[in-house]
N, C-alpha and C positions, 0 to 999 in steps of 0.2 A: 423543170429547171433546163435552161438552153444546152447542147453540147457544145464543148468547144471544136475548133475545126480539127478536120481527120489528116491525120498525117500520114500516108502510104507504111512509113516505119515501125509505127507506133504499134502496143500492144493495145486492142481496144478493149473495155470492160464496161458493163452493164450491172447497175446494183439497182435493184428492186427492190424499194419496200415503203409501205405507208406512210413511215415515221420519217417528217422530213428532217428532224434533229439527226437521225441516223444516218440520211443519206449526206448531212454535209459534213459528218465527222467521216464517212467513210470516202468522199471526194477528197478530202483534206490528207487523208491517212494513208491511200491507195496512191495518189496522183507522184508522179515521176518524170523523169524527162523521155523516158520511152514508153511511156502508159498515159491511156486518155480516158477518163472516167465519165460515164454517160450516165445521169443518174434519172430513175424512173418512179413516179408513186404508186402505179398500176401494171399489171402486167400485160394488160393490153395494149398500152402503149409502146411497151419493150418491143410487142409483136409487130407493131406496124412500123417500128427505127430497125427494126433487124435487118430488113430487106437492104437498107440504105447504108445501114453503118456495116455489117455482119462482123457481129462482135467475137472476141476471140476467147472472152470468158465472161461468163452469167453468173452473178451473184444474186439471188435471191432470198426475202423471206418464206418459208413454208405456209405459213397463213395469209394468204393474201386474200382482201376484198375481190367477188368475182372471180378470175381464175388463180386458182389455187399454185404455190409453187411446183407441186406436183405435175399439174398440168401443164405449167411452163417448162418445165424438165422434158417432159412428152414431147411438145411442140418443138422444142430447140433440135432435138436430139431425131425428132422427123427431118427438120430443114438440113441438119449437120449430125451424123451418125458420130462424129468426134467432137461433137460440143463439148467444151470444159462449161461444167454445171455445179454452182459450190451452193448448196441450202443451208439457210442459218436461221434459228429458231429455238423454239423449245418445243422437240419434236417428239413424238410416242417411239417406241422399239421398231413398231411396226412398219412405221414410214421411213424411217432409218434404211430398215431391210428394202423396202420397197424404191425408194429412191438409188440406191446402190445397185437394186438390180435393172434399174433402167438405165442408169451409166450414169449419174452423178459421179463427179470427179471426187467432191468429198461434201460432208454435212459436219454444222459446226455449232455448237452450242453458242446464243447469244451472248453470253457473258463469257465466255472464252475469247472473242475476238479481239478485243485489244493487244492479245498474246498470239493469239492464233491465226486470225487474219490475214497479215501480211504475209509471213511465212508459207502458208499453204497456197497466197495467189503469186509469191514467186516461184514456189516449186511448180505450180500451174504454167508458167511461162515457160521455166527451164523444159517443160516436158515440149512446150508448143513449140520450142528451138529443136528439140531433138528429133520431133515429128518431121522437122522441115528436111531431114537428113535420108526420110522415107524412099527408101527406092520408085522410082517414078511407074516401073512398072515392075512385078516381082517378077523374080527369075523361074521361068516356068519349067516345067518339067513335061518332057512330052507325054500327050494325053496314055497313049498306051503302054508308057511306063509306071501308071498306077496300077497297073496288076501285075507289074513286075515282081519279082521275088527278091532280088535285092540289088542295091545300085551302090554307085562310089567312083568318084574320079581318080582319087588315087593312084600313085603308083604300086602301092600295095594291093588294093584291091583289084588293080589290071592283072595282076599275077594271079589273082585270088580267080579270077573270070578265065582265063587263061588256062591254069588247072581243069576248072570246070567242065569248059569244052572239051578238053583231052578227056577227062575221066567219065564223061557222058557216053561217051563212044561206046564204052565197054561195060561189060558185067563185074571190073576188080573191087573187092570192098574197097571204103575209104573210110579214113579216120579223121574228123574235124574238129581240130583243137582249137582254143581261144576262153579268154574269162566269159562268167556269164554276161548274157545282155549282148553278147556282140554280133549274134545272129547267126550261130551255128546249124538251127534248124532252117534257115532260110537259105542257106548254102547247099542244105540236102536236098530242098522241095526243088531248088533249082538244078541240079544233077538230073534228079528223077525227069523233070518238066522236059529237057533236054536229049531225055536218053530213048532209048526203042522202045523202051517198057513205058514211055509218056500214057498210055490210053489205059494204061492198069492200074490198080491203087495203090496209094502214096499211102501209109499208115505209120504214124510218129508214138512213139513212147518214153517217158520221160521214168528212168527205171526207179528214181526216188520217192514216185508219187506211188508207187505200188508196194505194197506189204512182200515183204520176202516171203511167206509163207501162201502168197496169191501169184508170184509172179511168174512159176512154171505155167501154172494154169491159165495166164493171161498169155503167153509165147505160144503154149502148143494146145492148148486146151484140155478138156478132162472128159473123163466117161460120167454116165449117170451112176451113183453110190459112189465115186472114187473118193469121197471125202462127206464129212458131213455139210451139209447145205448143197452138196451136188445132186439135184434134185432130178436134171437132165442132162445131157452130152451137150458140152457146149466146144465149137469149134475155136482154135487158137488165132492168133495174128500171124502166124507162119499158113495157116491153111486160107484165112480171109484175104491176103494180100498175094497167094499163088500168080506167079507171072509179073508182078508190081517189084515195089521197095518198102523196104521195111526199115524204118530211121528208128534205132534205141540211143536214146540220149542220155546222157551222165552212166556210160555205160562203165566208169570205174566204180561205181557202188553195185554193182551185179554181183548177187552172192556167189560162192564157187562150185555150190553146187548147179546151180543153174548154168555158170559156164562151162561147165563140163557137156551138159546137152546141148549146148548152142555152137561148140566147137563142132558138136557131131553133124549138125544140120548145115555148120560150114564147107565141111569136109564131104560129106557124100549126101547132101541134100534129105536126109532120113531123119525121121522123130517118131514119136509116139504121144499119143496124150497120157495126161496124167490119168491113172487105174488101169489103160489100155493095154493090149498085147499086141494089135495090129501095128504094122509097120506103114508110115503114110510118107510118101513122095512130095517135095514140093520147091519150086523153082523162084526162090525169092534173093532180089538182091539186097545184102544188108548194108545199110551205112552207119556209123557208131559216132557218137561225138564226146566229149569230156574235156570238163576244166582242170581236171586233176594231171598229173606227172605219171603216166601210167609207168614209164622205165623204174619210178621210184616204188609203185604199186607191186609191180613184179618182182624186183629186188628185195620187198617186205613179205611176199609169199601171199599178196591180198588180191593179186589177180595173174591168171593161168599164163604163162610165157609161151605157151602154145596158139591159145587164141590171141593173145596182143598180136603176132605175127600174122595170124589170119586177117585179123581186121585192119592191121597198118599197113597194108600193102602199097595204098596212095596215102599221104597225109597232106591235110590243107588247114594250115594255119592263118586265120582270121587276128590280124591285128588290133590292138585295143581303139578305141576310137581315140585316144589323146596322142595316140601315136601315126593318127591319119587325120588331123583337124581340115585339110583342105575338103574334108568329105560332108564336116558339121555343114557348111552352108546346103549343100544339096541334098541332103538329107533332112535340113529344117524347111525347106520349101517342100517337098516333098512330101512329108507329114503334115505340113500346112495346107495344102491343095487336096490331101486326102481326108482331112478333117472335113475340111470344106464342104466337099462333095458330099458330107455327111449330115449336113446341118443347113437350115435356112439362114438368110441372110448375106450381107456382103463378103465378099473372100478377104481372110484375114492378109496382113501385110507385116513385112518388120520394118522396124527403121534400120539405117545401119548399126547406128549404135549398138541396136540389140542383137543382131547376128556379129557384131564384135565381141559381146558378152558372151555369146555360144561358143564362139571360136578360141576364145581366150581360158575358158570350161575345162577342168580335167576329165570330167564325163567316169567317174569311177563305175558306173552301173553302166555304160557305152552305150549302144544305141538304145536300148528298152529304155534309160534311163533318161533319154534326149527326146523319145516320144512321149513317155510321160508326161515330161516335164513343160511341153507344149502345149498336151490336154489339159492340163492343170492353169497353163496361161490364157486358154482361149476362154478356158470356162468363166476365168473372174475378171479379164479385160474388159473394161468399158466401153473400150472404141474399136474400130476393126484395124488398127495399127499399133503392133506390139513393141513399146520403149523396155529399155533396160529393166524399171521398177516393177514392169509385168511378168518377168522371167522369175520365178521362185526356184533358186539352185538350193545345191544341199547347204544344211544347217550350218556346217561348219567351212563353209566357203564364201566371201562375200561375192556379193552380185557382180559387182565391177571393178574390178580390181586394176588399180591404175599405178601411177608413181606415188600419187601424193596418199592415196591410200597404203600404197606400202610402207612408207613413211611411218604410216600409225604403228604398223604391226614393229617396223624396228625400234619404235619408241620404247613399245610396251615391253620388248627384249630387254632393251638397253636399262628401261627400270628395274626391271626384275632381277639383272646382274647387278648393277648397283646396290639397291638396297634390298637385296634376301627375299624380295617378294613382296615388301611393306609397299602399299600403294601411298602415294602422295597426291590428295586428292587435288590441291591448289595448283597443278603442275601446269603450265602454259607453255610448253614447247612447241607443240604441234600447231594451235592456230599461228603462232608467231612466224613458224618455217611456212606454213603453208603462202600466208600475206606475203612473205618475202619472195617466194618461189614465183608466185604470182605477179608480183611487181617485175623481177627481173626477166621471167619470160617473156611478158609484154613489152618491156625496154627491149630486150635481145631484137624482138621480131618488128621493131619502130612501130610498135601499134596494130600489128596485123593479129586480132585477134582467132582466128581460124587458126592460123598456125602454134599459136602460142597453146590453146586450146588441146590441140594433137597432141604437144610434147606433153602436158602436165596429164591428159587424160581424161579433161574435165569437159562440160558442155560450154560452147561459146558463150552462150549469153551470161554465164557466173562471172565472166571477166570483161562485161562491159563497163564497168565503173573504172576498171584501173585503164582500159584501152580509151574510154574518153578523155582519163586525168592526161595519157600521152598525147593526144590528138591536139588538147589543150595549149600542152605545152609545144608545140611544134608551130601551131597559128602564132602564138604569143608572141 
């Protein structure tokens, strides 16, 4: 079928299927003011036309004569790693898995196309619009910083860095506090890295990971025969890192009996192995961390007061990530570069909308949750650009909370209050509110879709129809 004239502002769709009736239906069903549909009966024809037309979206039957839909998908993704390819047909589960592994945007059953094809194509177009906001060049982190222990540019983190620099010069004990996942061990490693002990060993122990009856042996070692299973003499961590730094994470969970022995080491630098009579000396700097309120633990009798003061000579508190949102962007870019260095393929990038989603989220799991979220996003993303929909945030948090989405929450709360929790399935307030807000925003900005979209927190592509109406009224 002849292709229509190409407009630089249109979204170009290739539809490949040997069924000419389906091609005619698809051309009619998908054609719009900003969409051009190019139809082909064979994959080879689409490949030939690809270089000239450069389609935005490719829709193809999985079972094509000659080159299959999967083969065409591979070919398109080689030309463009961000190609939007939608496979259709009656497809076996293994083929669906293979298609998604190769980067297909979606796979649809042919019988569902009258209902699903247009919404899926519109979603792909919105994704293309969002991708246009992708940073031309990712914000780079200096190559040497990939090896740094901790990063951040917020005022709060600058104060942390200053404290690290000051305490690293001395041998003072340091207590690092903060919520789980905020990077307490990274602070401890930074202190060691910049201290005179940097050439010696750094040993980190998580107190909660070691059974209470083995913790004393882990720290101070044991003699052969000291207890059942002690078949040989074993040195403890204090002997292992003599001259270096020992980091005790979750110190608030240390049993009282072990606290007494730790206090002696901090006071005199002396200890004995479990089951031994010889007094050993060690020169170890102790850093500790906790997410508990140790003052309350002391008041409750669960933590020794004298040990608390020995450990709490200098306190460094790391604020949670939600209190330093300006660090989210640089941390996200850092983790993305770090992941890119470990895998083959193009360097992943963020769209600007994706970064906005990351910055808007509260990150209850702090930096650890951010890193794990980006690991999942990179593993599941079909392109080298991360969009808002690629970011799997917490199950109880919406991925992209915008003013319109917030109204949905407000409606739910209002209905609960008015109805005592009874559902009203036919309630149509939100669609009406969204339509009216969209019209008001576009009219208010006199047809400027970009400004209206920023106000509403929606992709500009979703406002195209209303923008076109406003512009038509202007020229009428």
